[in-house]
All heavy atoms as an XYZ file, in Angstrom:
790
protein
N      12.483     -3.168    -14.456
C      11.756     -2.310    -15.332
C      10.770     -1.580    -14.555
O       9.876     -2.096    -13.788
C      11.148     -3.153    -16.534
C      10.245     -2.222    -17.357
S       9.440     -3.159    -18.613
C      10.664     -3.206    -19.951
N      10.661     -0.214    -14.787
C       9.742      0.571    -13.906
C       8.253      0.264    -14.136
O       7.476      0.353    -13.065
C       9.911      2.099    -14.307
C       9.158      3.020    -13.506
C       9.755      3.041    -11.981
O      10.778      2.885    -11.809
O       8.801      3.291    -11.130
N       7.818     -0.173    -15.196
C       6.335     -0.289    -15.435
C       5.838     -1.760    -14.900
O       4.679     -2.054    -14.948
C       6.011     -0.217    -16.816
O       6.661     -1.241    -17.679
N       6.814     -2.577    -14.500
C       6.299     -3.958    -14.013
C       5.684     -3.786    -12.701
O       6.073     -3.035    -11.853
C       7.542     -4.792    -13.809
C       8.035     -5.329    -15.177
C       9.229     -6.320    -14.916
O       9.187     -6.899    -13.864
O      10.100     -6.411    -15.768
N       4.554     -4.585    -12.464
C       3.867     -4.511    -11.207
C       4.621     -5.566    -10.297
O       4.858     -6.579    -10.619
C       2.346     -5.001    -11.403
C       1.714     -5.124    -10.092
C       1.625     -4.084    -12.319
N       4.860     -4.913     -9.131
C       5.666     -5.759     -8.136
C       4.707     -6.596     -7.344
O       3.542     -6.208     -7.324
C       6.430     -4.789     -7.183
C       7.533     -3.969     -7.788
C       8.170     -3.130     -6.695
C       8.510     -4.907     -8.474
N       5.249     -7.643     -6.712
C       4.397     -8.458     -5.948
C       4.954     -8.426     -4.556
O       6.017     -8.207     -4.265
C       4.477     -9.897     -6.426
C       3.790    -10.107     -7.718
C       4.108    -11.496     -8.421
N       3.929    -12.591     -7.492
C       4.042    -13.836     -7.949
N       4.280    -14.192     -9.179
N       3.882    -14.824     -7.035
N       4.073     -8.565     -3.523
C       4.423     -8.614     -2.165
C       5.140     -9.955     -1.892
O       4.727    -11.018     -2.417
C       3.140     -8.573     -1.245
C       2.473     -7.258     -1.217
C       1.155     -7.205     -1.852
C       3.022     -6.155     -0.725
C       0.450     -5.950     -1.893
C       2.432     -4.927     -0.690
C       1.111     -4.857     -1.272
N       6.151     -9.861     -1.180
C       6.933    -11.094     -0.706
C       6.674    -11.249      0.758
O       6.437    -12.421      1.251
C       8.422    -10.864     -0.957
C       9.243    -12.168     -0.724
C      10.667    -11.932     -1.258
O      10.838    -11.887     -2.488
O      11.529    -11.772     -0.325
N       6.600    -10.292      1.521
C       6.214    -10.270      2.900
C       5.451     -9.029      3.294
O       5.628     -7.971      2.781
C       7.430    -10.363      3.833
C       8.340    -11.551      3.640
N       8.072    -12.826      4.003
C       9.518    -11.605      2.970
C       8.967    -13.584      3.716
N       9.909    -12.959      3.012
N       4.468     -9.099      4.188
C       3.748     -8.030      4.807
C       3.660     -8.249      6.278
O       3.502     -9.405      6.732
C       2.349     -7.796      4.119
C       2.480     -7.406      2.703
C       1.483     -8.984      4.306
N       3.532     -7.137      7.010
C       3.425     -7.312      8.429
C       2.978     -5.978      9.024
O       2.913     -4.906      8.336
N       2.439     -5.897     10.293
C       2.114     -4.753     10.974
C       3.015     -4.342     12.031
O       3.699     -5.208     12.652
C       0.626     -5.033     11.665
C      -0.518     -5.135     10.846
C      -1.634     -5.724     11.708
C      -0.871     -3.866     10.198
N       3.169     -3.032     12.329
C       3.943     -2.558     13.329
C       3.304     -2.878     14.597
O       2.091     -3.166     14.661
C       4.048     -1.018     13.291
O       2.853     -0.320     13.358
N       3.994     -2.891     15.789
C       3.441     -3.301     16.979
C       2.216     -2.474     17.464
O       1.340     -2.836     18.190
C       4.533     -3.398     18.144
O       5.093     -2.082     18.255
N       2.258     -1.215     17.046
C       1.141     -0.353     17.391
C      -0.027     -0.263     16.316
O      -1.017      0.367     16.502
C       1.532      1.038     17.673
C       2.161      1.771     16.387
O       2.240      1.172     15.415
O       2.629      2.978     16.582
N       0.189     -1.117     15.254
C      -0.783     -1.219     14.180
C      -0.869      0.026     13.317
O      -1.918      0.083     12.402
N      -0.054      0.960     13.347
C      -0.182      2.222     12.680
C       0.576      2.116     11.225
O       0.271      2.938     10.414
C       0.495      3.365     13.389
N       1.368      1.109     11.052
C       2.217      0.934      9.761
C       1.989     -0.523      9.298
O       2.122     -1.479     10.054
C       3.613      1.314     10.036
C       4.455      1.055      8.798
C       3.727      2.797     10.563
N       1.960     -0.577      8.020
C       2.020     -1.878      7.235
C       3.352     -1.988      6.531
O       3.710     -1.011      5.852
C       0.880     -2.010      6.236
C      -0.442     -1.935      6.840
C       1.146     -3.338      5.553
C      -1.597     -1.845      5.929
N       4.214     -2.818      7.029
C       5.600     -3.038      6.321
C       5.302     -3.993      5.130
O       4.743     -5.074      5.356
C       6.460     -3.587      7.451
C       6.798     -2.602      8.550
C       6.275     -2.907      9.744
C       7.598     -1.507      8.257
C       6.511     -2.107     10.832
C       7.876     -0.576      9.317
C       7.251     -0.927     10.651
N       5.911     -3.652      4.130
C       5.802     -4.360      2.837
C       7.180     -4.628      2.268
O       7.897     -3.627      1.965
C       4.948     -3.691      1.825
S       3.343     -3.165      2.458
N       7.480     -5.919      1.950
C       8.643     -6.279      1.206
C       8.272     -6.790     -0.187
O       7.372     -7.672     -0.267
C       9.370     -7.299      2.067
N       8.785     -6.151     -1.121
C       8.328     -6.599     -2.464
C       9.412     -7.649     -3.138
O      10.447     -7.857     -2.666
C       8.426     -5.324     -3.420
C       7.553     -4.210     -2.944
S       5.819     -4.765     -2.698
C       4.952     -3.267     -2.716
N       8.923     -8.229     -4.264
C       9.660     -9.331     -4.813
C      11.086     -8.768     -5.503
O      11.792     -9.608     -5.841
C       8.912    -10.154     -5.820
C       8.338     -9.337     -6.926
O       8.379     -8.138     -7.042
O       7.769     -9.986     -7.801
N      11.175     -7.489     -5.591
C      12.405     -6.992     -6.216
C      13.417     -6.505     -5.141
O      14.474     -5.838     -5.436
C      12.098     -5.743     -7.220
C      11.644     -4.555     -6.550
O      11.265     -4.613     -5.246
N      11.635     -3.513     -7.164
N      13.037     -6.680     -3.816
C      14.028     -6.259     -2.780
C      13.529     -4.929     -2.082
O      14.063     -4.683     -1.001
N      12.752     -4.183     -2.772
C      12.308     -2.943     -2.177
C      11.460     -3.161     -0.847
O      10.724     -4.196     -0.859
C      11.530     -2.083     -3.100
C      12.366     -1.434     -4.219
C      11.365     -0.533     -5.076
O      10.531     -1.038     -5.815
N      11.766      0.731     -5.120
N      11.525     -2.286     -0.008
C      10.639     -2.394      1.193
C      10.008     -0.998      1.439
O      10.703      0.098      1.045
C      11.467     -2.763      2.561
O      12.481     -1.794      2.702
C      12.120     -4.178      2.373
N       8.804     -1.037      1.908
C       7.995      0.183      2.145
C       7.439      0.164      3.565
O       7.108     -0.938      3.969
C       6.957      0.345      1.047
C       7.539      0.510     -0.210
C       7.499     -0.607     -1.177
C       8.147      1.680     -0.561
C       8.085     -0.480     -2.464
C       8.740      1.834     -2.000
C       8.606      0.706     -2.886
N       7.222      1.172      4.127
C       6.389      1.273      5.456
C       5.240      2.291      5.119
O       5.432      3.555      5.011
C       7.215      1.922      6.458
N       4.088      1.680      4.903
C       2.851      2.509      4.524
C       2.010      2.718      5.721
O       1.664      1.841      6.475
C       2.119      1.711      3.488
C       0.904      2.409      3.017
S      -0.122      1.608      1.703
C      -1.006      0.438      2.864
N       1.623      4.029      6.014
C       0.711      4.235      7.231
C      -0.666      3.559      6.870
O      -1.207      3.653      5.779
C       0.633      5.803      7.195
C       1.646      6.236      6.261
C       2.023      5.162      5.422
N      -1.233      2.907      7.902
C      -2.485      2.305      7.775
C      -3.483      3.456      7.366
O      -4.372      3.186      6.610
C      -2.905      1.686      9.041
C      -4.388      1.290      9.018
C      -1.939      0.494      9.333
N      -3.407      4.596      7.811
C      -4.168      5.708      7.529
C      -4.382      6.014      5.964
O      -5.346      6.565      5.444
N      -3.379      5.472      5.144
C      -3.471      5.609      3.748
C      -4.655      4.800      3.144
O      -5.110      5.123      1.979
C      -2.152      5.073      3.010
N      -5.135      3.927      3.836
C      -6.433      3.159      3.402
C      -7.705      4.014      3.639
O      -8.684      3.462      3.364
C      -6.455      1.883      4.146
C      -5.218      0.815      3.928
C      -5.467     -0.373      4.852
C      -5.103      0.506      2.406
N      -7.543      5.107      4.109
C      -8.811      5.979      4.453
C      -9.621      6.185      3.132
O     -10.784      6.506      3.332
C      -8.325      7.402      5.016
N      -8.994      6.031      2.039
C      -9.786      6.225      0.740
C     -10.798      5.114      0.504
O     -11.744      5.175     -0.223
C      -8.943      6.367     -0.409
C      -8.150      7.547     -0.303
C      -7.158      7.603     -1.563
C      -6.126      8.846     -1.467
N      -6.732      9.964     -2.310
N     -10.679      4.009      1.329
C     -11.547      2.850      1.149
C     -12.846      3.192      1.825
O     -12.941      3.838      2.824
C     -10.857      1.711      1.784
N     -13.902      2.796      1.139
C     -15.282      3.148      1.597
C     -15.578      2.618      3.072
O     -16.206      3.327      3.804
C     -16.302      2.498      0.667
C     -17.712      2.833      0.989
C     -18.572      2.310     -0.077
O     -18.396      2.499     -1.312
O     -19.653      1.606      0.227
N     -15.052      1.470      3.331
C     -15.362      1.010      4.694
C     -14.396      1.182      5.790
O     -14.485      0.791      6.961
C     -15.500     -0.689      4.618
C     -16.650     -0.985      3.643
C     -16.918     -2.459      3.491
N     -17.440     -2.934      4.757
C     -17.189     -4.136      5.164
N     -16.761     -5.118      4.426
N     -17.831     -4.667      6.273
N     -13.462      2.090      5.516
C     -12.417      2.431      6.384
C     -12.901      3.202      7.625
O     -13.715      4.143      7.384
C     -11.131      3.187      5.841
C     -10.180      3.632      6.771
C      -9.151      2.724      7.041
C     -10.108      4.795      7.330
C      -8.069      3.102      7.940
C      -9.113      5.274      8.190
C      -8.145      4.459      8.533
O      -7.169      4.701      9.422
N     -12.593      2.948      8.841
C     -12.964      3.686     10.002
C     -11.725      3.942     10.865
O     -11.019      2.920     11.266
C     -14.052      2.878     10.859
C     -15.275      2.575     10.085
C     -16.216      1.688     11.009
O     -15.937      1.275     12.126
N     -17.303      1.369     10.453
N     -11.400      5.166     11.114
C     -10.193      5.470     11.707
C     -10.081      4.963     13.081
O      -8.987      4.873     13.611
C     -10.010      7.072     11.710
O     -11.032      7.617     12.382
N     -11.343      4.732     13.767
C     -11.228      4.182     15.050
C     -10.917      2.660     15.136
O     -10.585      2.177     16.269
C     -12.614      4.416     15.791
O     -13.648      3.752     15.063
N     -11.070      2.016     13.985
C     -10.787      0.611     13.982
C      -9.279      0.299     13.984
O      -8.547      1.093     13.444
C     -11.472     -0.059     12.859
N      -8.836     -0.740     14.626
C      -7.395     -1.099     14.834
C      -7.212     -2.402     13.841
O      -7.878     -3.345     14.012
C      -7.036     -1.424     16.229
C      -7.268     -0.291     17.143
C      -6.475      0.989     16.862
C      -6.618      2.025     17.861
N      -6.457      3.363     17.215
N      -6.215     -2.303     13.070
C      -5.764     -3.468     12.342
C      -5.271     -4.654     13.180
O      -4.640     -4.371     14.165
C      -4.700     -3.063     11.498
C      -4.164     -1.702     11.933
C      -5.201     -1.183     12.921
N      -5.850     -5.816     12.793
C      -5.441     -6.963     13.615
C      -4.471     -7.860     12.827
O      -3.500     -8.377     13.427
C      -6.721     -7.838     13.905
C      -7.545     -7.337     14.956
C      -8.842     -8.162     15.069
C      -8.574     -9.592     15.114
N      -9.829    -10.416     15.407
N      -4.712     -8.120     11.599
C      -3.756     -8.904     10.743
C      -3.620     -8.360      9.315
O      -4.462     -7.535      8.908
C      -4.323    -10.334     10.563
O      -5.644    -10.220      9.929
C      -4.451    -11.050     11.906
N      -2.659     -8.738      8.671
C      -2.407     -8.308      7.279
C      -1.827     -9.564      6.636
O      -1.026    -10.310      7.251
C      -1.466     -7.085      7.074
C      -0.075     -7.288      7.676
C      -1.457     -6.674      5.697
N      -2.344     -9.913      5.443
C      -1.925    -11.068      4.638
C      -1.808    -10.913      3.208
O      -2.465     -9.930      2.728
C      -2.913    -12.333      4.978
C      -4.240    -12.021      4.392
C      -5.162    -13.195      4.689
O      -4.974    -14.270      4.171
O      -6.148    -12.984      5.491
N      -1.047    -11.522      2.491
C      -0.779    -11.423      1.117
C      -1.992    -12.368      0.463
O      -2.250    -13.440      0.901
C       0.559    -12.069      0.670
C       1.644    -11.117      1.212
C       0.589    -12.122     -0.868
C       3.073    -11.749      1.054
N      -2.567    -11.715     -0.601
C      -3.576    -12.427     -1.338
C      -3.324    -12.234     -2.915
O      -2.435    -11.499     -3.257
C      -5.099    -11.808     -1.038
C      -5.149    -10.299     -1.249
C      -5.397    -12.182      0.452
C      -6.472     -9.709     -1.140
N      -4.119    -12.866     -3.707
C      -3.958    -12.859     -5.157
C      -2.581    -13.077     -5.718
O      -2.093    -12.245     -6.416
C      -4.595    -11.546     -5.616
C      -6.091    -11.389     -5.313
N      -7.072    -12.229     -5.658
C      -6.687    -10.282     -4.553
C      -8.254    -11.713     -5.163
N      -7.917    -10.676     -4.487
N      -2.011    -14.102     -5.157
C      -0.655    -14.569     -5.584
C       0.361    -13.407     -5.541
O       1.241    -13.298     -6.303
C      -0.786    -14.987     -6.966
C       0.393    -15.892     -7.559
O       1.018    -16.552     -6.652
O       0.709    -15.862     -8.774
N       0.171    -12.683     -4.450
C       1.236    -11.593     -4.152
C       0.894    -10.240     -4.748
O       1.716     -9.284     -4.487
N      -0.186    -10.152     -5.706
C      -0.403     -8.890     -6.183
C      -1.180     -8.004     -5.444
O      -1.487     -6.734     -5.761
C      -1.064     -9.084     -7.639
C      -0.182     -9.594     -8.666
C      -0.196    -10.946     -8.956
C       0.803     -9.009     -9.245
C       0.710    -11.566     -9.820
C       1.708     -9.432    -10.182
C       1.661    -10.806    -10.423
O       2.414    -11.315    -11.264
N      -1.730     -8.443     -4.212
C      -2.506     -7.593     -3.322
C      -2.366     -8.054     -1.969
O      -1.766     -9.218     -1.761
C      -3.993     -7.709     -3.625
N      -2.685     -7.257     -1.041
C      -2.679     -7.638      0.420
C      -3.968     -7.268      1.031
O      -4.625     -6.442      0.575
C      -1.555     -6.980      1.139
N      -4.319     -7.801      2.165
C      -5.665     -7.480      2.887
C      -5.343     -7.356      4.364
O      -4.737     -8.074      5.023
C      -6.515     -8.619      2.646
C      -7.940     -8.336      3.327
S      -9.182     -9.659      2.878
C      -8.311    -11.085      3.409
N      -5.945     -6.244      4.895
C      -5.817     -5.993      6.395
C      -7.265     -6.390      6.894
O      -8.271     -5.951      6.364
C      -5.616     -4.427      6.600
C      -5.612     -4.156      8.029
C      -4.304     -4.075      5.937
N      -7.199     -7.001      8.082
C      -8.535     -7.269      8.800
C      -8.484     -6.345     10.026
O      -7.456     -6.411     10.770
C      -8.680     -8.669      9.153
C      -9.951     -8.883      9.963
C     -10.245    -10.348     10.165
O      -9.790    -11.234      9.596
N     -11.288    -10.590     10.971
N      -9.473     -5.561     10.267
C      -9.557     -4.764     11.537
C     -10.300     -5.367     12.560
O     -11.086     -6.441     12.398
C     -10.106     -3.493     11.070
C      -9.304     -2.594     10.145
C      -9.386     -2.849      8.769
C      -8.489     -1.688     10.570
C      -8.564     -2.024      7.877
C      -7.785     -0.918      9.783
C      -7.727     -1.066      8.402
N     -10.254     -4.780     13.765
C     -10.957     -5.402     14.952
C     -12.507     -5.299     14.788
O     -13.160     -5.970     15.602
C     -10.419     -4.771     16.188
C     -10.630     -3.307     16.353
O     -11.065     -2.558     15.336
N     -10.438     -2.635     17.544
N     -12.993     -4.479     13.880
C     -14.425     -4.371     13.659
C     -14.927     -5.383     12.593
O     -15.941     -5.189     12.065
C     -14.885     -3.021     13.316
C     -14.189     -2.411     12.123
O     -13.337     -3.149     11.519
N     -14.591     -1.329     11.659
N     -13.975     -6.288     12.251
C     -14.289     -7.317     11.268
C     -14.294     -6.873      9.758
O     -14.606     -7.629      8.863
C     -15.571     -8.092     11.576
C     -15.481     -8.755     12.969
C     -16.481     -9.911     13.089
C     -16.546    -10.410     14.504
N     -15.374    -10.921     15.028
N     -13.991     -5.597      9.496
C     -13.842     -5.017      8.173
C     -12.569     -5.534      7.643
O     -11.463     -5.561      8.404
C     -13.968     -3.457      8.179
C     -13.472     -2.919      6.882
C     -15.371     -3.114      8.623
N     -12.542     -5.843      6.360
C     -11.438     -6.218      5.638
C     -11.191     -5.328      4.429
O     -12.180     -5.051      3.782
C     -11.504     -7.660      5.048
C     -11.642     -8.633      6.175
C     -11.730    -10.078      5.666
C     -11.848    -11.073      6.688
N     -12.003    -12.539      6.176
N     -10.030     -4.836      4.327
C      -9.636     -3.850      3.156
C      -8.533     -4.409      2.471
O      -7.473     -4.726      3.054
C      -9.387     -2.543      3.614
C     -10.587     -1.896      4.493
C      -8.917     -1.657      2.494
C     -10.502     -0.589      4.927
N      -8.648     -4.684      1.110
C      -7.631     -5.156      0.341
C      -7.051     -4.036     -0.489
O      -7.785     -3.030     -0.717
C      -7.967     -6.419     -0.495
C      -9.065     -6.034     -1.477
O     -10.309     -5.925     -1.101
O      -8.770     -5.817     -2.645
N      -5.747     -4.122     -0.832
C      -5.080     -3.079     -1.667
C      -3.990     -3.761     -2.430
O      -3.336     -4.729     -2.068
C      -4.447     -1.996     -0.767
C      -3.486     -2.472      0.256
C      -2.191     -2.597      0.032
C      -3.950     -2.980      1.469
C      -1.307     -2.987      0.986
C      -3.193     -3.486      2.468
C      -1.821     -3.570      2.205
N      -3.869     -3.263     -3.758
C      -2.894     -3.838     -4.673
C      -1.435     -3.400     -4.358
O      -1.319     -2.294     -3.630
C      -3.246     -3.299     -6.164
C      -3.973     -2.054     -5.748
C      -4.656     -2.248     -4.498
N      -0.481     -4.109     -4.741
C       0.890     -3.718     -4.572
C       1.315     -2.327     -5.109
O       2.109     -1.536     -4.610
C       1.928     -4.783     -5.036
O       1.703     -4.879     -6.449
N       0.663     -1.962     -6.162
C       1.054     -0.612     -6.790
C       0.447      0.436     -6.011
O       0.954      1.674     -6.008
C       0.648     -0.485     -8.305
C      -0.753     -0.731     -8.529
O      -1.528     -1.201     -7.746
O      -1.202     -0.324     -9.738
N      -0.570      0.341     -5.149
C      -1.088      1.288     -4.210
C      -0.009      1.589     -3.211
O       0.248      2.851     -2.960
C      -2.309      0.778     -3.551
C      -2.854      1.695     -2.567
C      -3.567      2.810     -2.972
C      -2.843      1.553     -1.190
C      -4.085      3.762     -2.070
C      -3.242      2.458     -0.279
C      -3.918      3.618     -0.692
N       0.736      0.649     -2.839
C       1.835      0.926     -1.689
C       2.880      1.756     -2.508
O       3.378      2.787     -1.858
C       2.449     -0.393     -1.191
C       3.674     -0.077     -0.308
C       1.353     -1.218     -0.506
N       3.276      1.511     -3.671
C       4.205      2.302     -4.341
C       3.684      3.603     -4.641
O       4.393      4.719     -4.503
C       4.606      1.602     -5.674
C       5.295      0.197     -5.460
C       5.648     -0.465     -6.832
N       6.763      0.306     -7.311
C       7.155      0.225     -8.619
N       6.415     -0.423     -9.400
N       8.064      0.938     -9.154
N       2.394      3.819     -4.927
C       1.866      5.115     -5.182
C       1.937      6.008     -3.803
O       2.224      7.096     -4.065
C       0.374      4.991     -5.546
C      -0.519      6.145     -5.494
C      -0.345      7.239     -6.447
C      -1.397      6.332     -4.497
C      -1.152      8.310     -6.300
C      -2.190      7.516     -4.348
C      -2.081      8.459     -5.280
O      -2.798      9.540     -5.183
N       1.680      5.358     -2.800
C       1.742      6.058     -1.483
C       3.243      6.318     -1.030
O       3.435      7.435     -0.533
C       0.971      5.288     -0.357
C      -0.459      5.201     -0.676
C       1.194      5.870      1.057
C      -1.279      6.454     -0.667
N       4.007      5.317     -1.209
C       5.353      5.427     -0.498
C       6.570      5.823     -1.447
O       7.526      6.035     -0.843
C       5.575      4.129      0.158
S       4.361      3.644      1.408
N       6.395      5.628     -2.701
C       7.629      5.763     -3.513
C       7.383      6.851     -4.575
O       6.781      6.819     -5.542
C       7.625      4.390     -4.347
C       8.954      4.334     -5.177
O       9.765      5.344     -5.239
O       9.146      3.418     -5.974
N       8.135      8.044     -4.192
C       8.057      9.137     -5.111
C       8.736      8.943     -6.502
O       8.517      9.686     -7.353
C       8.778     10.244     -4.282
C       9.441      9.665     -3.134
C       8.858      8.294     -3.020
N       9.455      7.891     -6.565
C      10.108      7.580     -7.956
C       9.247      6.784     -8.796
O       9.500      6.435     -9.946
C      11.464      6.899     -7.770
O      11.375      5.536     -7.216
N       8.035      6.339     -8.234
C       7.128      5.452     -9.075
C       6.572      6.244    -10.175
O       6.441      7.457    -10.169
C       5.960      5.057     -8.026
C       4.936      4.147     -8.674
C       5.407      3.025     -9.350
C       3.613      4.246     -8.519
C       4.546      2.215     -9.880
C       2.714      3.449     -8.993
C       3.124      2.309     -9.766
O       2.204      1.390    -10.302
N       6.430      5.580    -11.336
C       6.136      6.191    -12.612
C       4.903      7.129    -12.530
O       4.912      8.181    -13.186
C       5.978      5.139    -13.586
N       3.883      6.753    -11.828
C       2.730      7.635    -11.524
C       3.149      9.015    -11.196
O       2.667     10.042    -11.679
C       1.687      7.042    -10.682
C       0.418      7.815    -10.668
C      -0.778      7.520    -11.407
C       0.128      8.826     -9.807
N      -1.668      8.435    -11.067
C      -1.189      9.255    -10.069
C       0.773      9.577     -8.843
C      -1.906     10.339     -9.456
C       0.104     10.696     -8.118
C      -1.144     10.997     -8.491
N       4.036      9.143    -10.204
C       4.363     10.418     -9.608
C       5.172     11.263    -10.755
O       5.076     12.435    -10.882
C       5.267     10.258     -8.406
C       4.472      9.734     -7.191
N       3.592     10.459     -6.569
C       4.512      8.466     -6.636
C       2.963      9.692     -5.617
N       3.546      8.569     -5.620
N       6.064     10.614    -11.374
C       6.868     11.155    -12.464
C       6.083     11.706    -13.550
O       6.075     12.787    -14.048
C       7.806     10.127    -13.075
C       8.967      9.850    -12.247
C       9.908      8.748    -12.869
C      10.993      8.300    -11.991
N      11.855      7.427    -12.787
N       4.954     10.968    -13.918
C       4.066     11.365    -15.057
C       3.139     12.529    -14.563
O       3.056     13.539    -15.321
C       3.119     10.239    -15.450
C       3.740      9.149    -16.213
O       4.908      9.295    -16.579
O       3.187      7.995    -16.264
N       2.817     12.543    -13.191
C       2.068     13.706    -12.743
C       2.802     14.937    -12.761
O       2.464     16.041    -13.051
C       1.601     13.291    -11.345
C       0.628     14.376    -10.744
C       0.139     13.877     -9.347
C      -0.749     15.158     -8.729
N      -1.160     14.671     -7.414
N       4.087     14.851    -12.291
C       5.022     15.948    -12.226
C       5.316     16.523    -13.665
O       5.274     17.748    -13.857
C       6.384     15.613    -11.658
C       7.258     16.878    -11.504
C       8.617     16.452    -10.681
O       8.934     15.307    -10.678
N       9.292     17.413    -10.344
N       5.416     15.612    -14.680
C       5.689     16.047    -16.057
C       4.451     16.786    -16.576
O       4.625     17.788    -17.232
C       6.072     14.873    -16.880
N       3.221     16.330    -16.219
C       1.961     17.082    -16.577
C       1.925     18.348    -16.066
O       1.542     19.348    -16.610
C       0.719     16.142    -16.221
C       0.545     14.927    -17.167
C      -0.781     14.375    -16.976
N      -1.045     14.064    -15.515
C      -0.722     12.732    -15.114
N      -0.215     11.792    -15.871
N      -0.971     12.449    -13.801
N       2.276     18.501    -14.834
C       2.186     19.700    -14.055
C       3.155     20.732    -14.795
O       2.889     21.860    -14.891
C       2.594     19.498    -12.696
C       1.558     20.212    -11.591
C       2.009     20.070    -10.213
N       2.108     18.685     -9.913
C       2.845     18.156     -9.019
N       3.724     18.971     -8.291
N       2.967     16.842     -8.775
N       4.431     20.275    -15.084
C       5.428     21.117    -15.648
C       4.937     21.614    -17.046
O       5.196     22.753    -17.443
C       6.722     20.447    -15.783
C       7.488     20.141    -14.416
C       8.681     19.345    -14.730
C       7.763     21.452    -13.807
N       4.268     20.738    -17.795
C       3.825     21.171    -19.169
C       2.685     22.190    -19.086
O       2.511     23.015    -20.005
C       3.285     19.878    -19.924
C       4.381     18.993    -20.369
C       3.804     17.784    -21.075
C       4.917     16.780    -21.371
N       4.450     15.496    -22.005
N       1.804     22.175    -18.024
C       0.728     23.027    -18.015
C       1.108     24.456    -17.362
O       0.392     25.333    -17.309
C      -0.392     22.479    -17.191
O      -0.006     22.132    -15.872
C      -0.992     21.243    -17.949
N       2.363     24.531    -16.823
C       2.783     25.834    -16.039
C       3.297     26.779    -17.082
O       3.563     26.508    -18.045
C       3.887     25.319    -15.167
O       3.470     24.560    -14.193
């Protein structure tokens, strides 16, 4: 069902630290650029991610950077960034079409 919140099954970093790989509990996989976390208040583009781990029973993940900053994000954020078929994108497109 499209409205169900997915949980992380596995998360990992690319060897260069530029991408967070996410496997969801429904089998979908996503490659999210670390730069997508730039909206977080404590994000610094010069910091390099060191680790990523699943938290909150799979509903979120957390990246720790080399400057000791930790940024967590929910699973639906990954879908928002990486999945154009995600309901939020469909709703936004429908609103745009109605106002045109």
